[in-house]
C-alpha positions in Angstrom: -0.8 -12.1 -6.2 1.5 -14.8 -5.2 2.9 -14.4 -1.7 6.0 -16.4 -1.0 6.4 -18.6 2.1 7.4 -15.5 4.1 4.4 -13.3 3.4 5.4 -9.9 2.0 2.1 -8.5 0.9 -1.2 -8.1 2.7 -4.1 -10.3 1.7 -6.4 -8.9 -1.0 -10.0 -9.5 -0.1 -11.6 -7.4 -2.9 -10.5 -5.7 -6.1 -12.4 -2.8 -7.8 -10.6 -1.6 -10.9 -11.3 1.1 -13.5 -8.9 2.3 -16.2 -7.0 4.7 -14.0 -8.3 3.8 -10.5 -7.8 0.8 -8.3 -9.3 0.1 -4.9 -8.1 -2.9 -3.0 -9.6 -4.2 0.3 -6.7 -5.5 2.3 -6.2 -7.4 5.4 -2.9 -6.5 7.2 -2.0 -10.1 8.3 -0.1 -10.4 11.6 2.2 -12.9 9.9 3.6 -10.3 7.4 7.4 -10.2 7.1 7.5 -6.5 7.8 6.4 -7.1 11.5 9.4 -9.3 12.2 11.9 -7.3 14.4 10.0 -4.1 13.8 8.7 -3.1 17.3 8.0 -6.5 18.6 6.1 -5.1 21.6 3.9 -2.9 19.4 4.1 -4.0 15.7 3.3 -1.4 13.0 3.6 -1.4 9.2 6.6 0.8 8.4 6.0 3.8 6.1 8.5 2.5 3.5 6.5 -0.8 3.4 3.2 1.1 2.8 4.9 2.9 -0.1 6.3 -0.4 -1.4 2.9 -2.0 -1.4 1.3 0.9 -3.3 4.1 0.8 -5.9 3.8 -3.0 -6.3 0.0 -2.8 -6.7 0.2 0.2 -9.1 2.6 -1.8 -11.3 0.6 -5.0 -11.1 -2.9 -3.6 -11.7 -2.4 -0.3 -13.5 0.6 -1.5 -15.6 2.8 1.3 -14.4 6.6 0.9 -14.8 9.8 2.2 -13.4 11.5 2.9 -10.1 10.4 5.5 -7.6 11.9 8.8 -8.6 10.0 11.1 -6.2 7.5 10.9 -3.4 5.6 14.1 -2.5 2.9 15.1 -0.1 3.6 12.1 2.1 1.5 11.9 5.2 1.2 9.3 7.9 -1.9 10.1 10.0 -2.4 6.9 12.0 -0.5 3.7 12.8 -1.2 0.7 10.6 -1.4 -2.3 12.8 -1.6 -6.1 12.4 -5.1 -7.6 11.7 -6.4 -4.3 10.4 -8.8 -4.1 7.4 -8.0 -1.2 5.1 -8.7 0.1 1.6 -5.9 1.1 -0.6 -6.9 3.5 -3.3 -4.5 4.2 -6.2 -5.3 6.8 -8.8 -3.1 6.9 -12.0 -2.5 10.5 -12.9 -0.2 9.8 -15.9 1.9 7.0 -17.2 4.5 7.9 -14.5 2.5 9.4 -11.7 -0.1 8.1 -9.2 -1.5 8.9 -5.8 -2.4 6.5 -3.1 -4.2 6.4 0.2 -4.8 3.8 2.9 -8.1 4.3 4.7 -10.7 2.4 6.8 -14.1 3.9 7.4 -13.4 7.3 9.0 -9.7 6.6 9.6 -6.9 7.9 7.3 -3.6 6.0 7.6 -1.4 7.4 4.9 -1.3 9.0 1.5 1.2 10.3 -1.0 1.9 11.3 -4.6 4.5 9.1 -6.4 6.5 9.6 -9.6 8.2 6.8 -11.3 11.1 7.0 -13.7 
């Protein structure tokens, strides 16, 4: 993926893809645009950004289309911080629905079910 001058997406270090499943190894770079002005003393990745990344990668790798219509079972378990290594797993449930989760070893960061329209 092509990040612009002002980096919007985390760095992808590994891609595992099946027909309806995607697992990305990501580095949450400290230079990401989402950290600018968002808790300068203790930067975190906002939940809406985590959702945006999942939607972006689902569209890019699993050829999903549409705008977000509904987000369900949304959970944020731990703060996602700069310079963290995580895995993003996206499972395509249908042409308009998928689930995602951000994890690292025994840590769960966030997860949700997303429906596109």
